C-alpha positions in Angstrom: 138.9 132.4 58.7 138.2 131.1 62.1 135.6 128.7 60.6 137.8 127.8 57.6 140.5 127.1 59.7 139.0 124.9 62.3 137.6 122.7 59.4 140.8 122.3 57.6 142.7 121.2 61.1 139.8 118.9 61.8 139.9 117.6 58.2 143.8 117.0 58.5 143.4 115.2 61.7 140.7 113.1 60.4 142.8 112.0 57.3 145.7 111.1 59.4 143.6 108.5 61.0 142.5 110.7 64.4 138.8 110.2 65.4 137.5 114.1 65.2 133.9 115.6 67.1 133.2 118.9 65.0 130.6 120.7 67.2 129.1 123.7 65.4 127.4 126.4 67.6 125.9 128.5 64.8 124.6 127.4 61.3 123.0 124.1 60.2 124.6 120.6 60.4 123.9 120.6 56.7 126.2 123.6 56.0 128.6 122.5 58.1 128.4 119.0 56.3 128.8 120.8 52.9 131.7 123.0 53.6 133.7 119.5 54.8 132.7 118.0 51.4 133.9 121.1 49.8 137.4 121.1 51.5 138.1 117.1 50.3 136.6 117.7 47.3 138.6 120.9 46.2 135.0 121.7 44.8 133.4 125.3 45.1 130.8 125.8 47.3 127.9 126.6 45.1 128.6 123.5 43.2 128.7 121.1 46.3 125.4 123.0 47.7 123.5 122.7 44.5 125.0 119.2 43.3 126.3 120.5 40.3 129.1 117.8 39.9 130.0 116.1 36.5 129.1 112.4 36.9 132.7 111.2 36.0 134.0 113.5 39.0 131.2 112.2 41.3 132.0 108.4 40.2 135.7 109.6 41.3 134.7 111.2 44.2 132.5 108.1 45.4 135.4 105.6 45.2 137.5 108.2 47.4 135.0 108.7 50.0 134.4 104.8 50.4 138.1 104.5 50.6 138.1 107.3 53.4 135.2 105.2 55.5 136.7 102.1 55.4 140.2 102.9 56.4 138.1 105.1 59.5 138.6 108.3 58.4 135.2 110.2 59.4 134.2 113.5 61.2 131.3 113.6 63.4 128.8 116.7 63.3 126.9 118.1 66.0 125.0 121.3 65.1 123.1 123.3 67.6 121.0 125.3 65.2 119.7 127.9 66.8 122.3 131.2 68.1 123.3 131.5 71.7 121.8 128.2 73.3 125.5 126.2 73.8 127.2 125.4 76.8 130.0 123.7 78.1 128.0 121.5 80.0 126.3 120.7 76.8 129.6 120.3 74.7 130.6 118.0 77.6 127.2 115.8 77.5 128.0 115.5 73.5 131.3 114.2 73.8 130.3 111.5 76.3 127.4 110.8 74.0 130.0 110.0 71.5 131.9 107.6 73.8 128.8 105.8 73.9 128.4 105.2 70.5 131.6 105.0 69.4 133.3 103.4 72.4 136.1 105.5 72.5 136.7 109.6 73.8 136.8 111.6 70.2 141.3 112.1 69.5 139.9 116.0 68.6 137.2 118.0 69.3 136.3 120.6 67.7 134.4 123.8 68.9 133.1 126.8 66.4 133.6 129.0 68.3 134.5 130.0 71.9 132.7 133.2 71.8 129.7 131.5 70.9 129.5 129.4 74.3 128.4 129.8 77.8 130.7 128.5 80.6 127.5 126.5 81.9 128.1 127.5 85.4 124.9 128.9 86.2 125.6 132.7 86.5 124.1 135.2 84.0 126.4 137.3 81.8 125.4 140.6 80.4 126.8 142.2 77.5 129.2 145.0 78.7 132.9 144.4 78.3 133.4 142.8 81.7 131.0 140.3 81.4 131.9 139.3 78.0 135.7 138.9 79.5 134.3 136.8 82.6 132.1 134.5 80.3 135.4 133.9 77.7 137.8 133.6 80.8 135.3 130.7 82.7 134.3 129.1 79.0 138.0 128.3 78.4 138.9 127.3 81.9 136.1 124.5 81.6 136.9 123.8 78.4 140.7 122.8 79.6 139.5 120.9 82.7 137.1 118.9 80.3 140.2 118.5 78.2 142.2 117.1 81.3 139.6 115.1 82.2 138.4 113.2 79.1 142.1 113.2 78.1 141.5 114.7 74.8 142.1 117.8 72.8 140.3 120.7 71.9 140.6 123.0 69.7 138.4 126.5 69.3 139.1 129.9 68.0 137.6 133.3 69.1 137.5 136.9 67.5 139.8 139.9 68.4 138.6 143.0 69.7 138.6 146.3 67.7 142.1 146.3 65.9 142.7 149.4 64.0 144.0 149.4 60.6 147.2 150.6 61.5 148.1 147.0 62.8 146.0 144.5 60.4 146.3 145.8 57.1 150.3 146.1 58.1 152.1 143.6 56.8 155.0 144.1 59.2 152.9 144.0 62.1 150.9 140.8 63.5 147.5 140.3 65.6 148.5 139.0 69.3 146.9 137.8 72.4 147.0 141.6 73.0 144.3 142.2 70.9 142.2 139.3 72.0 138.4 139.7 72.8 137.8 139.8 76.3 141.5 140.6 77.1 145.1 138.8 76.3 144.9 136.7 79.8 142.5 134.3 78.0 145.1 132.6 76.3 146.3 131.3 79.8 143.7 128.5 79.4 145.5 127.1 76.1 148.8 125.2 75.1 148.9 126.6 71.7 148.0 129.9 70.1 147.8 131.1 66.7 146.9 134.5 64.9 145.6 134.8 61.4 146.8 138.0 59.9 145.9 139.4 56.3 146.3 142.5 54.9 143.8 143.6 52.0 146.4 143.2 49.5 147.5 139.6 50.6 143.5 138.9 50.8 143.7 140.0 46.9 146.5 137.4 46.2 145.6 134.4 48.4 148.2 135.2 51.0 148.4 135.2 54.9 150.6 135.0 57.7 150.0 132.7 60.4 151.6 134.1 64.0 152.8 132.0 66.7 151.8 133.4 70.0 152.1 130.7 72.0 153.7 127.1 72.0 154.3 125.4 75.0 157.0 123.1 75.4 158.5 124.2 72.6 160.6 127.1 70.3 158.3 129.3 68.4 161.2 130.1 66.3 160.7 132.9 63.8 157.2 133.4 64.9 155.6 134.4 61.8 154.7 131.7 58.6 153.8 133.0 55.4 150.7 130.6 54.0 148.8 130.3 50.5 145.1 130.1 51.1 142.2 128.6 48.3 139.1 129.7 50.3 137.1 129.0 46.8 137.2 125.7 47.8 137.3 126.0 51.3 141.3 124.9 51.9 142.8 127.1 54.6 146.0 126.3 53.6 146.8 125.6 50.0 149.7 123.3 49.7 149.9 123.3 45.8 
């Protein structure tokens, strides 16, 4: 769900004309590319990966892709194919390299995902709870500082700690900052914080709930928003 949401939001931003840099911290560049291809083409992943696309549809997709590129609506992908090797220093260097090539800082930087990132502060972090907490906190702080320094926006995600079924599988309850891996103070570095909520029954009917935990400078309103999903086609949100 994390990666699907990140890619879906990045795709929506690119479609609106914003420049997007997607930094994948785990998995291959081709896999990431195929998932984006799946989103805009509305094809299932197997068809995209294996190229099982009818000629008539392929011609249509090529025309759509050409139109999008002509309007500058593209997403640049950088992938770390080895697990557990990327730091915030690397992320900053990649953004600056993008600036050299494109002549501007990207409007949106997507980092998939925060829990796979090292702060790049020269410290060694263990696997105990306190070390994980410090690693997440320090990565988040450096991420915020980079966004301010380079005047851009950074979109990322992280996972929860151990959330009991009495919370995540109850349609009347939602995951909040209190359930964040590390601890609830991780959200301090971020302006907007959303959680994804889906019970077993909602998963079967392709439904979910978004809970707005933090929305700086804006009123949250009711807080919980129901959506439909279409994971079969790589789409976090199914408008239709």
